[in-house]
All heavy atoms as a GROMACS GRO file, in nm:
protein
  641
    1MET      N    1   1.730   3.482   8.672
    1MET     CA    2   1.642   3.375   8.716
    1MET      C    3   1.706   3.307   8.836
    1MET      O    4   1.819   3.263   8.832
    1MET     CB    5   1.624   3.276   8.601
    1MET     CG    6   1.545   3.156   8.637
    1MET     SD    7   1.526   3.027   8.512
    1MET     CE    8   1.540   3.108   8.357
    2THR      N    9   1.633   3.303   8.944
    2THR     CA   10   1.680   3.236   9.064
    2THR      C   11   1.638   3.090   9.057
    2THR      O   12   1.523   3.060   9.032
    2THR     CB   13   1.619   3.302   9.190
    2THR    OG1   14   1.652   3.439   9.189
    2THR    CG2   15   1.670   3.236   9.315
    3GLU      N   16   1.734   3.003   9.079
    3GLU     CA   17   1.706   2.860   9.071
    3GLU      C   18   1.701   2.802   9.212
    3GLU      O   19   1.797   2.815   9.288
    3GLU     CB   20   1.814   2.791   8.989
    3GLU     CG   21   1.785   2.647   8.959
    3GLU     CD   22   1.889   2.592   8.865
    3GLU    OE1   23   1.874   2.608   8.743
    3GLU    OE2   24   1.985   2.532   8.916
    4THR      N   25   1.591   2.740   9.247
    4THR     CA   26   1.577   2.673   9.374
    4THR      C   27   1.642   2.536   9.363
    4THR      O   28   1.632   2.470   9.261
    4THR     CB   29   1.428   2.657   9.410
    4THR    OG1   30   1.366   2.785   9.404
    4THR    CG2   31   1.409   2.599   9.547
    5ALA      N   32   1.709   2.493   9.470
    5ALA     CA   33   1.777   2.364   9.467
    5ALA      C   34   1.724   2.274   9.579
    5ALA      O   35   1.695   2.320   9.690
    5ALA     CB   36   1.927   2.382   9.482
    6TYR      N   37   1.711   2.146   9.545
    6TYR     CA   38   1.667   2.045   9.641
    6TYR      C   39   1.762   1.927   9.632
    6TYR      O   40   1.801   1.887   9.523
    6TYR     CB   41   1.525   1.995   9.608
    6TYR     CG   42   1.421   2.103   9.610
    6TYR    CD1   43   1.388   2.173   9.493
    6TYR    CD2   44   1.353   2.134   9.727
    6TYR    CE1   45   1.292   2.272   9.495
    6TYR    CE2   46   1.256   2.234   9.729
    6TYR     CZ   47   1.227   2.303   9.612
    6TYR     OH   48   1.132   2.400   9.614
    7SER      N   49   1.795   1.871   9.748
    7SER     CA   50   1.873   1.746   9.746
    7SER      C   51   1.785   1.636   9.690
    7SER      O   52   1.662   1.646   9.691
    7SER     CB   53   1.920   1.710   9.887
    7SER     OG   54   1.809   1.666   9.965
    8ILE      N   55   1.846   1.530   9.643
    8ILE     CA   56   1.770   1.416   9.591
    8ILE      C   57   1.673   1.364   9.696
    8ILE      O   58   1.557   1.334   9.667
    8ILE     CB   59   1.864   1.305   9.541
    8ILE    CG1   60   1.928   1.347   9.409
    8ILE    CG2   61   1.790   1.173   9.525
    8ILE    CD1   62   2.027   1.246   9.353
    9VAL      N   63   1.718   1.356   9.820
    9VAL     CA   64   1.633   1.304   9.928
    9VAL      C   65   1.511   1.394   9.948
    9VAL      O   66   1.398   1.347   9.955
    9VAL     CB   67   1.714   1.290  10.059
    9VAL    CG1   68   1.624   1.254  10.175
    9VAL    CG2   69   1.825   1.186  10.042
   10GLU      N   70   1.534   1.526   9.953
   10GLU     CA   71   1.423   1.619   9.972
   10GLU      C   72   1.330   1.618   9.850
   10GLU      O   73   1.208   1.620   9.864
   10GLU     CB   74   1.476   1.761   9.995
   10GLU     CG   75   1.368   1.861  10.023
   10GLU     CD   76   1.420   2.001  10.048
   10GLU    OE1   77   1.540   2.027  10.028
   10GLU    OE2   78   1.338   2.085  10.086
   11ALA      N   79   1.388   1.614   9.730
   11ALA     CA   80   1.306   1.612   9.608
   11ALA      C   81   1.219   1.487   9.604
   11ALA      O   82   1.102   1.494   9.563
   11ALA     CB   83   1.396   1.620   9.485
   12ARG      N   84   1.273   1.375   9.645
   12ARG     CA   85   1.195   1.251   9.646
   12ARG      C   86   1.074   1.266   9.739
   12ARG      O   87   0.963   1.226   9.704
   12ARG     CB   88   1.281   1.134   9.692
   12ARG     CG   89   1.209   1.000   9.690
   12ARG     CD   90   1.296   0.885   9.739
   12ARG     NE   91   1.417   0.874   9.661
   12ARG     CZ   92   1.540   0.869   9.713
   12ARG    NH1   93   1.557   0.874   9.844
   12ARG    NH2   94   1.646   0.856   9.636
   13ALA      N   95   1.095   1.327   9.853
   13ALA     CA   96   0.987   1.341   9.951
   13ALA      C   97   0.884   1.445   9.908
   13ALA      O   98   0.766   1.435   9.946
   13ALA     CB   99   1.045   1.379  10.087
   14ARG      N  100   0.925   1.545   9.828
   14ARG     CA  101   0.836   1.656   9.795
   14ARG      C  102   0.812   1.672   9.645
   14ARG      O  103   0.772   1.779   9.599
   14ARG     CB  104   0.898   1.786   9.848
   14ARG     CG  105   0.918   1.787   9.998
   14ARG     CD  106   0.958   1.923  10.050
   14ARG     NE  107   0.866   2.025  10.002
   14ARG     CZ  108   0.906   2.145   9.960
   14ARG    NH1  109   1.032   2.179   9.961
   14ARG    NH2  110   0.818   2.234   9.918
   15LEU      N  111   0.834   1.568   9.567
   15LEU     CA  112   0.830   1.580   9.422
   15LEU      C  113   0.700   1.640   9.370
   15LEU      O  114   0.702   1.729   9.284
   15LEU     CB  115   0.857   1.446   9.354
   15LEU     CG  116   0.866   1.452   9.202
   15LEU    CD1  117   0.975   1.549   9.158
   15LEU    CD2  118   0.890   1.314   9.145
   16GLY      N  119   0.588   1.598   9.418
   16GLY     CA  120   0.460   1.650   9.370
   16GLY      C  121   0.449   1.800   9.390
   16GLY      O  122   0.413   1.875   9.299
   17ALA      N  123   0.481   1.846   9.509
   17ALA     CA  124   0.473   1.990   9.539
   17ALA      C  125   0.574   2.069   9.458
   17ALA      O  126   0.543   2.178   9.406
   17ALA     CB  127   0.496   2.014   9.689
   18ILE      N  128   0.694   2.017   9.443
   18ILE     CA  129   0.798   2.085   9.365
   18ILE      C  130   0.754   2.095   9.219
   18ILE      O  131   0.765   2.200   9.157
   18ILE     CB  132   0.933   2.012   9.377
   18ILE    CG1  133   0.984   2.019   9.521
   18ILE    CG2  134   1.035   2.071   9.280
   18ILE    CD1  135   1.102   1.926   9.550
   19ALA      N  136   0.703   1.986   9.163
   19ALA     CA  137   0.660   1.986   9.024
   19ALA      C  138   0.547   2.086   9.001
   19ALA      O  139   0.547   2.160   8.902
   19ALA     CB  140   0.616   1.846   8.982
   20ARG      N  141   0.450   2.092   9.090
   20ARG     CA  142   0.340   2.188   9.076
   20ARG      C  143   0.391   2.332   9.084
   20ARG      O  144   0.347   2.418   9.009
   20ARG     CB  145   0.232   2.162   9.182
   20ARG     CG  146   0.147   2.039   9.150
   20ARG     CD  147   0.030   2.025   9.246
   20ARG     NE  148   0.073   1.991   9.382
   20ARG     CZ  149   0.101   1.868   9.423
   20ARG    NH1  150   0.092   1.766   9.339
   20ARG    NH2  151   0.139   1.846   9.546
   21GLU      N  152   0.485   2.357   9.173
   21GLU     CA  153   0.541   2.492   9.187
   21GLU      C  154   0.617   2.532   9.061
   21GLU      O  155   0.601   2.643   9.010
   21GLU     CB  156   0.634   2.499   9.308
   21GLU     CG  157   0.689   2.637   9.331
   21GLU     CD  158   0.774   2.646   9.456
   21GLU    OE1  159   0.756   2.563   9.548
   21GLU    OE2  160   0.858   2.737   9.463
   22VAL      N  161   0.698   2.442   9.008
   22VAL     CA  162   0.775   2.470   8.886
   22VAL      C  163   0.679   2.497   8.770
   22VAL      O  164   0.699   2.591   8.692
   22VAL     CB  165   0.871   2.353   8.853
   22VAL    CG1  166   0.924   2.364   8.711
   22VAL    CG2  167   0.985   2.349   8.954
   23SER      N  168   0.575   2.418   8.758
   23SER     CA  169   0.479   2.436   8.651
   23SER      C  170   0.407   2.570   8.663
   23SER      O  171   0.385   2.639   8.563
   23SER     CB  172   0.378   2.322   8.651
   23SER     OG  173   0.289   2.333   8.544
   24ALA      N  174   0.371   2.609   8.784
   24ALA     CA  175   0.296   2.732   8.805
   24ALA      C  176   0.382   2.857   8.789
   24ALA      O  177   0.338   2.957   8.733
   24ALA     CB  178   0.233   2.731   8.945
   25THR      N  179   0.507   2.850   8.835
   25THR     CA  180   0.592   2.969   8.835
   25THR      C  181   0.686   2.978   8.716
   25THR      O  182   0.741   3.084   8.689
   25THR     CB  183   0.678   2.975   8.962
   25THR    OG1  184   0.769   2.864   8.962
   25THR    CG2  185   0.592   2.974   9.088
   26ARG      N  186   0.706   2.865   8.647
   26ARG     CA  187   0.804   2.854   8.538
   26ARG      C  188   0.946   2.882   8.586
   26ARG      O  189   1.034   2.911   8.508
   26ARG     CB  190   0.767   2.943   8.420
   26ARG     CG  191   0.644   2.895   8.347
   26ARG     CD  192   0.617   2.970   8.221
   26ARG     NE  193   0.718   2.939   8.119
   26ARG     CZ  194   0.711   2.979   7.994
   26ARG    NH1  195   0.607   3.049   7.954
   26ARG    NH2  196   0.804   2.950   7.908
   27GLU      N  197   0.969   2.870   8.716
   27GLU     CA  198   1.104   2.880   8.771
   27GLU      C  199   1.158   2.739   8.788
   27GLU      O  200   1.096   2.656   8.852
   27GLU     CB  201   1.102   2.952   8.907
   27GLU     CG  202   1.069   3.098   8.897
   27GLU     CD  203   1.174   3.178   8.822
   27GLU    OE1  204   1.295   3.147   8.835
   27GLU    OE2  205   1.136   3.271   8.748
   28PRO      N  206   1.275   2.710   8.730
   28PRO     CA  207   1.330   2.576   8.739
   28PRO      C  208   1.373   2.540   8.881
   28PRO      O  209   1.396   2.629   8.964
   28PRO     CB  210   1.452   2.580   8.646
   28PRO     CG  211   1.489   2.724   8.641
   28PRO     CD  212   1.362   2.802   8.657
   29ALA      N  213   1.381   2.412   8.907
   29ALA     CA  214   1.428   2.362   9.036
   29ALA      C  215   1.542   2.263   9.008
   29ALA      O  216   1.524   2.168   8.933
   29ALA     CB  217   1.316   2.293   9.112
   30ALA      N  218   1.655   2.289   9.070
   30ALA     CA  219   1.771   2.200   9.054
   30ALA      C  220   1.760   2.086   9.154
   30ALA      O  221   1.717   2.105   9.268
   30ALA     CB  222   1.900   2.278   9.077
   31ILE      N  223   1.800   1.968   9.112
   31ILE     CA  224   1.808   1.852   9.198
   31ILE      C  225   1.957   1.824   9.217
   31ILE      O  226   2.031   1.811   9.119
   31ILE     CB  227   1.739   1.728   9.136
   31ILE    CG1  228   1.597   1.762   9.088
   31ILE    CG2  229   1.741   1.611   9.233
   31ILE    CD1  230   1.503   1.812   9.194
   32THR      N  231   1.999   1.819   9.343
   32THR     CA  232   2.142   1.804   9.370
   32THR      C  233   2.174   1.671   9.438
   32THR      O  234   2.090   1.613   9.506
   32THR     CB  235   2.193   1.918   9.459
   32THR    OG1  236   2.126   1.913   9.586
   32THR    CG2  237   2.169   2.054   9.395
   33ASP      N  238   2.295   1.626   9.415
   33ASP     CA  239   2.348   1.506   9.480
   33ASP      C  240   2.485   1.544   9.534
   33ASP      O  241   2.576   1.577   9.457
   33ASP     CB  242   2.359   1.392   9.378
   33ASP     CG  243   2.394   1.260   9.442
   33ASP    OD1  244   2.379   1.246   9.566
   33ASP    OD2  245   2.436   1.169   9.368
   34HIS      N  246   2.497   1.546   9.665
   34HIS     CA  247   2.622   1.586   9.731
   34HIS      C  248   2.667   1.725   9.685
   34HIS      O  249   2.784   1.750   9.659
   34HIS     CB  250   2.733   1.483   9.707
   34HIS     CG  251   2.698   1.347   9.756
   34HIS    ND1  252   2.688   1.316   9.890
   34HIS    CD2  253   2.666   1.234   9.689
   34HIS    CE1  254   2.654   1.190   9.903
   34HIS    NE2  255   2.639   1.137   9.783
   35GLY      N  256   2.569   1.817   9.672
   35GLY     CA  257   2.598   1.955   9.637
   35GLY      C  258   2.616   1.984   9.490
   35GLY      O  259   2.627   2.100   9.450
   36GLN      N  260   2.616   1.883   9.406
   36GLN     CA  261   2.631   1.901   9.262
   36GLN      C  262   2.495   1.887   9.193
   36GLN      O  263   2.422   1.792   9.221
   36GLN     CB  264   2.727   1.797   9.203
   36GLN     CG  265   2.868   1.806   9.259
   36GLN     CD  266   2.937   1.933   9.219
   36GLN    OE1  267   2.930   1.975   9.104
   36GLN    NE2  268   3.002   1.998   9.315
   37THR      N  269   2.464   1.979   9.103
   37THR     CA  270   2.338   1.968   9.029
   37THR      C  271   2.346   1.849   8.934
   37THR      O  272   2.438   1.839   8.855
   37THR     CB  273   2.310   2.097   8.949
   37THR    OG1  274   2.300   2.207   9.041
   37THR    CG2  275   2.181   2.086   8.869
   38VAL      N  276   2.248   1.759   8.946
   38VAL     CA  277   2.245   1.640   8.860
   38VAL      C  278   2.126   1.642   8.764
   38VAL      O  279   2.122   1.565   8.668
   38VAL     CB  280   2.245   1.510   8.944
   38VAL    CG1  281   2.376   1.495   9.019
   38VAL    CG2  282   2.127   1.504   9.040
   39ALA      N  283   2.029   1.729   8.792
   39ALA     CA  284   1.912   1.741   8.704
   39ALA      C  285   1.845   1.874   8.734
   39ALA      O  286   1.865   1.932   8.840
   39ALA     CB  287   1.814   1.626   8.729
   40VAL      N  288   1.765   1.919   8.637
   40VAL     CA  289   1.687   2.041   8.656
   40VAL      C  290   1.545   2.013   8.612
   40VAL      O  291   1.522   1.964   8.501
   40VAL     CB  292   1.746   2.160   8.576
   40VAL    CG1  293   1.660   2.284   8.594
   40VAL    CG2  294   1.890   2.186   8.618
   41LEU      N  295   1.450   2.042   8.698
   41LEU     CA  296   1.309   2.024   8.667
   41LEU      C  297   1.258   2.156   8.610
   41LEU      O  298   1.275   2.261   8.671
   41LEU     CB  299   1.233   1.989   8.796
   41LEU     CG  300   1.087   1.950   8.784
   41LEU    CD1  301   1.071   1.822   8.701
   41LEU    CD2  302   1.027   1.929   8.922
   42VAL      N  303   1.199   2.151   8.490
   42VAL     CA  304   1.147   2.271   8.425
   42VAL      C  305   1.001   2.251   8.391
   42VAL      O  306   0.952   2.139   8.381
   42VAL     CB  307   1.227   2.309   8.297
   42VAL    CG1  308   1.371   2.340   8.330
   42VAL    CG2  309   1.217   2.201   8.192
   43SER      N  310   0.932   2.362   8.370
   43SER     CA  311   0.789   2.355   8.335
   43SER      C  312   0.773   2.297   8.195
   43SER      O  313   0.864   2.305   8.112
   43SER     CB  314   0.728   2.495   8.340
   43SER     OG  315   0.776   2.572   8.233
   44PRO      N  316   0.656   2.240   8.166
   44PRO     CA  317   0.631   2.190   8.031
   44PRO      C  318   0.647   2.299   7.925
   44PRO      O  319   0.699   2.274   7.817
   44PRO     CB  320   0.487   2.139   8.037
   44PRO     CG  321   0.463   2.108   8.181
   44PRO     CD  322   0.545   2.209   8.257
   45ALA      N  323   0.604   2.420   7.957
   45ALA     CA  324   0.617   2.531   7.861
   45ALA      C  325   0.763   2.560   7.831
   45ALA      O  326   0.801   2.583   7.715
   45ALA     CB  327   0.546   2.655   7.915
   46ASP      N  328   0.847   2.560   7.934
   46ASP     CA  329   0.990   2.586   7.913
   46ASP      C  330   1.055   2.471   7.836
   46ASP      O  331   1.143   2.493   7.752
   46ASP     CB  332   1.062   2.609   8.045
   46ASP     CG  333   1.029   2.744   8.106
   46ASP    OD1  334   0.980   2.832   8.033
   46ASP    OD2  335   1.054   2.761   8.227
   47ALA      N  336   1.014   2.349   7.864
   47ALA     CA  337   1.070   2.234   7.791
   47ALA      C  338   1.035   2.244   7.643
   47ALA      O  339   1.119   2.218   7.556
   47ALA     CB  340   1.018   2.103   7.850
   48LEU      N  341   0.912   2.283   7.611
   48LEU     CA  342   0.871   2.299   7.472
   48LEU      C  343   0.951   2.410   7.404
   48LEU      O  344   0.997   2.394   7.291
   48LEU     CB  345   0.721   2.329   7.464
   48LEU     CG  346   0.664   2.349   7.324
   48LEU    CD1  347   0.688   2.225   7.238
   48LEU    CD2  348   0.516   2.382   7.332
   49GLU      N  349   0.970   2.522   7.474
   49GLU     CA  350   1.050   2.631   7.418
   49GLU      C  351   1.192   2.585   7.390
   49GLU      O  352   1.250   2.621   7.286
   49GLU     CB  353   1.051   2.751   7.513
   49GLU     CG  354   0.924   2.831   7.511
   49GLU     CD  355   0.930   2.952   7.603
   49GLU    OE1  356   1.041   2.996   7.640
   49GLU    OE2  357   0.823   3.003   7.637
   50LEU      N  358   1.249   2.507   7.479
   50LEU     CA  359   1.384   2.455   7.459
   50LEU      C  360   1.390   2.366   7.335
   50LEU      O  361   1.482   2.378   7.253
   50LEU     CB  362   1.432   2.378   7.582
   50LEU     CG  363   1.570   2.315   7.573
   50LEU    CD1  364   1.677   2.420   7.545
   50LEU    CD2  365   1.601   2.238   7.700
   51GLN      N  366   1.291   2.278   7.318
   51GLN     CA  367   1.287   2.193   7.199
   51GLN      C  368   1.276   2.276   7.072
   51GLN      O  369   1.343   2.248   6.972
   51GLN     CB  370   1.169   2.095   7.207
   51GLN     CG  371   1.187   1.986   7.307
   51GLN     CD  372   1.063   1.898   7.318
   51GLN    OE1  373   0.951   1.942   7.293
   51GLN    NE2  374   1.084   1.773   7.356
   52GLU      N  375   1.193   2.379   7.076
   52GLU     CA  376   1.176   2.465   6.959
   52GLU      C  377   1.305   2.541   6.927
   52GLU      O  378   1.343   2.554   6.810
   52GLU     CB  379   1.060   2.562   6.981
   52GLU     CG  380   0.925   2.493   6.980
   52GLU     CD  381   0.811   2.584   7.023
   52GLU    OE1  382   0.836   2.694   7.074
   52GLU    OE2  383   0.696   2.542   7.005
   53LEU      N  384   1.373   2.590   7.030
   53LEU     CA  385   1.499   2.661   7.009
   53LEU      C  386   1.606   2.568   6.952
   53LEU      O  387   1.683   2.608   6.864
   53LEU     CB  388   1.548   2.723   7.139
   53LEU     CG  389   1.472   2.848   7.185
   53LEU    CD1  390   1.515   2.889   7.325
   53LEU    CD2  391   1.493   2.962   7.087
   54ARG      N  392   1.610   2.445   7.001
   54ARG     CA  393   1.707   2.348   6.946
   54ARG      C  394   1.677   2.321   6.799
   54ARG      O  395   1.769   2.314   6.717
   54ARG     CB  396   1.702   2.218   7.025
   54ARG     CG  397   1.769   2.224   7.158
   54ARG     CD  398   1.760   2.090   7.226
   54ARG     NE  399   1.844   2.087   7.344
   54ARG     CZ  400   1.843   1.988   7.431
   54ARG    NH1  401   1.763   1.884   7.412
   54ARG    NH2  402   1.921   1.992   7.536
   55ALA      N  403   1.551   2.304   6.766
   55ALA     CA  404   1.514   2.278   6.626
   55ALA      C  405   1.549   2.397   6.538
   55ALA      O  406   1.601   2.381   6.428
   55ALA     CB  407   1.364   2.246   6.616
   56LEU      N  408   1.522   2.518   6.586
   56LEU     CA  409   1.555   2.638   6.510
   56LEU      C  410   1.705   2.652   6.490
   56LEU      O  411   1.752   2.685   6.381
   56LEU     CB  412   1.499   2.762   6.580
   56LEU     CG  413   1.526   2.896   6.512
   56LEU    CD1  414   1.468   2.898   6.371
   56LEU    CD2  415   1.469   3.009   6.596
   57THR      N  416   1.782   2.624   6.594
   57THR     CA  417   1.928   2.631   6.585
   57THR      C  418   1.980   2.530   6.483
   57THR      O  419   2.067   2.563   6.401
   57THR     CB  420   1.992   2.606   6.723
   57THR    OG1  421   1.947   2.707   6.813
   57THR    CG2  422   2.143   2.608   6.716
   58ALA      N  423   1.927   2.409   6.486
   58ALA     CA  424   1.969   2.307   6.390
   58ALA      C  425   1.933   2.348   6.248
   58ALA      O  426   2.012   2.331   6.153
   58ALA     CB  427   1.906   2.172   6.424
   59TYR      N  428   1.814   2.405   6.230
   59TYR     CA  429   1.769   2.451   6.098
   59TYR      C  430   1.862   2.560   6.046
   59TYR      O  431   1.905   2.556   5.931
   59TYR     CB  432   1.625   2.502   6.110
   59TYR     CG  433   1.574   2.569   5.984
   59TYR    CD1  434   1.533   2.495   5.875
   59TYR    CD2  435   1.567   2.708   5.976
   59TYR    CE1  436   1.485   2.556   5.760
   59TYR    CE2  437   1.520   2.771   5.861
   59TYR     CZ  438   1.480   2.695   5.754
   59TYR     OH  439   1.435   2.755   5.640
   60ARG      N  440   1.893   2.657   6.130
   60ARG     CA  441   1.982   2.766   6.087
   60ARG      C  442   2.122   2.716   6.056
   60ARG      O  443   2.188   2.767   5.965
   60ARG     CB  444   1.985   2.875   6.193
   60ARG     CG  445   1.855   2.954   6.197
   60ARG     CD  446   1.859   3.065   6.296
   60ARG     NE  447   1.737   3.144   6.288
   60ARG     CZ  448   1.695   3.224   6.384
   60ARG    NH1  449   1.765   3.236   6.496
   60ARG    NH2  450   1.584   3.293   6.369
   61ALA      N  451   2.169   2.617   6.130
   61ALA     CA  452   2.301   2.560   6.102
   61ALA      C  453   2.301   2.490   5.966
   61ALA      O  454   2.397   2.503   5.888
   61ALA     CB  455   2.341   2.461   6.212
   62ARG      N  456   2.192   2.417   5.935
   62ARG     CA  457   2.183   2.353   5.803
   62ARG      C  458   2.178   2.458   5.693
   62ARG      O  459   2.243   2.443   5.588
   62ARG     CB  460   2.059   2.263   5.796
   62ARG     CG  461   2.071   2.134   5.876
   62ARG     CD  462   1.959   2.036   5.845
   62ARG     NE  463   1.825   2.091   5.859
   62ARG     CZ  464   1.754   2.093   5.971
   62ARG    NH1  465   1.804   2.042   6.082
   62ARG    NH2  466   1.633   2.145   5.974
   63GLN      N  467   2.104   2.565   5.715
   63GLN     CA  468   2.098   2.673   5.616
   63GLN      C  469   2.236   2.734   5.594
   63GLN      O  470   2.276   2.760   5.481
   63GLN     CB  471   2.003   2.783   5.662
   63GLN     CG  472   1.858   2.756   5.636
   63GLN     CD  473   1.774   2.877   5.670
   63GLN    OE1  474   1.799   2.947   5.769
   63GLN    NE2  475   1.673   2.902   5.590
   64ALA      N  476   2.309   2.758   5.703
   64ALA     CA  477   2.442   2.819   5.693
   64ALA      C  478   2.539   2.730   5.616
   64ALA      O  479   2.629   2.780   5.549
   64ALA     CB  480   2.497   2.848   5.833
   65ARG      N  481   2.519   2.598   5.626
   65ARG     CA  482   2.605   2.504   5.552
   65ARG      C  483   2.559   2.488   5.407
   65ARG      O  484   2.621   2.416   5.330
   65ARG     CB  485   2.607   2.368   5.621
   65ARG     CG  486   2.678   2.366   5.755
   65ARG     CD  487   2.698   2.225   5.807
   65ARG     NE  488   2.574   2.149   5.818
   65ARG     CZ  489   2.502   2.138   5.929
   65ARG    NH1  490   2.539   2.200   6.039
   65ARG    NH2  491   2.391   2.066   5.931
   66GLY      N  492   2.447   2.551   5.373
   66GLY     CA  493   2.395   2.542   5.238
   66GLY      C  494   2.317   2.415   5.210
   66GLY      O  495   2.289   2.382   5.096
   67GLU      N  496   2.279   2.346   5.316
   67GLU     CA  497   2.201   2.223   5.298
   67GLU      C  498   2.055   2.258   5.277
   67GLU      O  499   2.005   2.359   5.324
   67GLU     CB  500   2.215   2.134   5.422
   67GLU     CG  501   2.356   2.084   5.446
   67GLU     CD  502   2.367   2.006   5.576
   67GLU    OE1  503   2.263   1.971   5.636
   67GLU    OE2  504   2.481   1.980   5.617
   68ASP      N  505   1.986   2.173   5.205
   68ASP     CA  506   1.842   2.189   5.186
   68ASP      C  507   1.776   2.160   5.320
   68ASP      O  508   1.773   2.046   5.365
   68ASP     CB  509   1.790   2.095   5.078
   68ASP     CG  510   1.642   2.112   5.053
   68ASP    OD1  511   1.586   2.215   5.095
   68ASP    OD2  512   1.583   2.024   4.990
   69ALA      N  513   1.724   2.263   5.384
   69ALA     CA  514   1.668   2.247   5.518
   69ALA      C  515   1.518   2.221   5.516
   69ALA      O  516   1.458   2.200   5.620
   69ALA     CB  517   1.699   2.370   5.603
   70GLY      N  518   1.458   2.223   5.399
   70GLY     CA  519   1.314   2.205   5.391
   70GLY      C  520   1.273   2.060   5.376
   70GLY      O  521   1.354   1.971   5.354
   71VAL      N  522   1.144   2.038   5.391
   71VAL     CA  523   1.084   1.907   5.370
   71VAL      C  524   0.983   1.923   5.257
   71VAL      O  525   0.898   2.013   5.263
   71VAL     CB  526   1.012   1.857   5.498
   71VAL    CG1  527   0.939   1.726   5.472
   71VAL    CG2  528   1.110   1.843   5.612
   72PRO      N  529   0.992   1.840   5.153
   72PRO     CA  530   0.894   1.851   5.045
   72PRO      C  531   0.751   1.836   5.099
   72PRO      O  532   0.726   1.766   5.196
   72PRO     CB  533   0.928   1.734   4.953
   72PRO     CG  534   1.070   1.701   4.984
   72PRO     CD  535   1.089   1.735   5.130
   73HIS      N  536   0.657   1.903   5.034
   73HIS     CA  537   0.519   1.905   5.079
   73HIS      C  538   0.463   1.764   5.100
   73HIS      O  539   0.400   1.737   5.203
   73HIS     CB  540   0.432   1.982   4.978
   73HIS     CG  541   0.288   1.985   5.015
   73HIS    ND1  542   0.240   2.068   5.114
   73HIS    CD2  543   0.182   1.914   4.968
   73HIS    CE1  544   0.110   2.047   5.126
   73HIS    NE2  545   0.072   1.956   5.038
   74GLU      N  546   0.483   1.676   5.005
   74GLU     CA  547   0.428   1.541   5.018
   74GLU      C  548   0.488   1.465   5.136
   74GLU      O  549   0.420   1.388   5.203
   74GLU     CB  550   0.445   1.463   4.888
   74GLU     CG  551   0.352   1.509   4.776
   74GLU     CD  552   0.206   1.511   4.819
   74GLU    OE1  553   0.159   1.414   4.881
   74GLU    OE2  554   0.137   1.611   4.790
   75GLU      N  555   0.616   1.488   5.161
   75GLU     CA  556   0.680   1.423   5.276
   75GLU      C  557   0.621   1.478   5.406
   75GLU      O  558   0.594   1.402   5.500
   75GLU     CB  559   0.832   1.444   5.273
   75GLU     CG  560   0.906   1.393   5.396
   75GLU     CD  561   0.898   1.243   5.418
   75GLU    OE1  562   0.858   1.168   5.325
   75GLU    OE2  563   0.931   1.197   5.529
   76ALA      N  564   0.602   1.608   5.414
   76ALA     CA  565   0.542   1.668   5.533
   76ALA      C  566   0.401   1.612   5.554
   76ALA      O  567   0.362   1.578   5.666
   76ALA     CB  568   0.539   1.820   5.520
   77ARG      N  569   0.325   1.603   5.447
   77ARG     CA  570   0.188   1.549   5.455
   77ARG      C  571   0.190   1.406   5.506
   77ARG      O  572   0.111   1.368   5.592
   77ARG     CB  573   0.123   1.559   5.318
   77ARG     CG  574  -0.016   1.504   5.315
   77ARG     CD  575  -0.072   1.508   5.172
   77ARG     NE  576  -0.213   1.520   5.181
   77ARG     CZ  577  -0.283   1.628   5.160
   77ARG    NH1  578  -0.224   1.739   5.122
   77ARG    NH2  579  -0.413   1.630   5.174
   78ARG      N  580   0.285   1.324   5.454
   78ARG     CA  581   0.295   1.184   5.497
   78ARG      C  582   0.330   1.177   5.645
   78ARG      O  583   0.274   1.098   5.718
   78ARG     CB  584   0.402   1.111   5.415
   78ARG     CG  585   0.409   0.961   5.447
   78ARG     CD  586   0.526   0.893   5.380
   78ARG     NE  587   0.653   0.944   5.428
   78ARG     CZ  588   0.707   0.917   5.549
   78ARG    NH1  589   0.643   0.840   5.634
   78ARG    NH2  590   0.824   0.965   5.583
   79ARG      N  591   0.422   1.264   5.690
   79ARG     CA  592   0.461   1.263   5.832
   79ARG      C  593   0.346   1.303   5.923
   79ARG      O  594   0.330   1.248   6.032
   79ARG     CB  595   0.579   1.358   5.855
   79ARG     CG  596   0.708   1.309   5.795
   79ARG     CD  597   0.820   1.406   5.824
   79ARG     NE  598   0.942   1.372   5.755
   79ARG     CZ  599   1.056   1.440   5.768
   79ARG    NH1  600   1.061   1.545   5.848
   79ARG    NH2  601   1.162   1.403   5.701
   80VAL      N  602   0.267   1.398   5.881
   80VAL     CA  603   0.158   1.447   5.963
   80VAL      C  604   0.039   1.351   5.960
   80VAL      O  605  -0.016   1.315   6.063
   80VAL     CB  606   0.113   1.588   5.918
   80VAL    CG1  607  -0.016   1.629   5.988
   80VAL    CG2  608   0.224   1.689   5.944
   81PHE      N  609   0.002   1.307   5.841
   81PHE     CA  610  -0.121   1.228   5.828
   81PHE      C  611  -0.096   1.078   5.813
   81PHE      O  612  -0.189   1.000   5.821
   81PHE     CB  613  -0.202   1.276   5.706
   81PHE     CG  614  -0.248   1.418   5.721
   81PHE    CD1  615  -0.193   1.520   5.644
   81PHE    CD2  616  -0.347   1.451   5.813
   81PHE    CE1  617  -0.236   1.650   5.657
   81PHE    CE2  618  -0.390   1.583   5.826
   81PHE     CZ  619  -0.334   1.683   5.750
   82GLY      N  620   0.030   1.039   5.789
   82GLY     CA  621   0.061   0.898   5.770
   82GLY      C  622   0.017   0.850   5.634
   82GLY      O  623  -0.063   0.913   5.565
   83GLY      N  624   0.073   0.740   5.591
   83GLY     CA  625   0.037   0.682   5.462
   83GLY      C  626   0.056   0.777   5.347
   83GLY      O  627   0.148   0.857   5.343
   84ALA      N  628  -0.034   0.774   5.252
   84ALA     CA  629  -0.024   0.854   5.129
   84ALA      C  630  -0.082   0.994   5.147
   84ALA      O  631  -0.073   1.076   5.059
   84ALA     CB  632  -0.093   0.784   5.014
   85GLY      N  633  -0.145   1.020   5.260
   85GLY     CA  634  -0.204   1.153   5.283
   85GLY      C  635  -0.352   1.144   5.301
   85GLY      O  636  -0.413   1.040   5.283
   86ALA      N  637  -0.410   1.256   5.337
   86ALA     CA  638  -0.554   1.258   5.363
   86ALA      C  639  -0.629   1.313   5.245
   86ALA      O  640  -0.581   1.389   5.169
   86ALA     CB  641  -0.584   1.342   5.487
   0.00000   0.00000   0.00000
């Protein structure tokens, strides 16, 4: 994966165009300050995948430690629907 880099000054001036390009191509764009990467702009799809991978990694780590990694049905229902359930 080739990462495009923009200085903070250039990114500020072109943020809309850079964001649209990242979203369309799913290629990240690095934001640099004095030549050092300080942030990376990624597409919403890639950000969601990263969140899912982090959650899966945490789940597998809990399983490996022998911890109960599940959520009881009623608790899941409460989290999704709020209150006592639907």
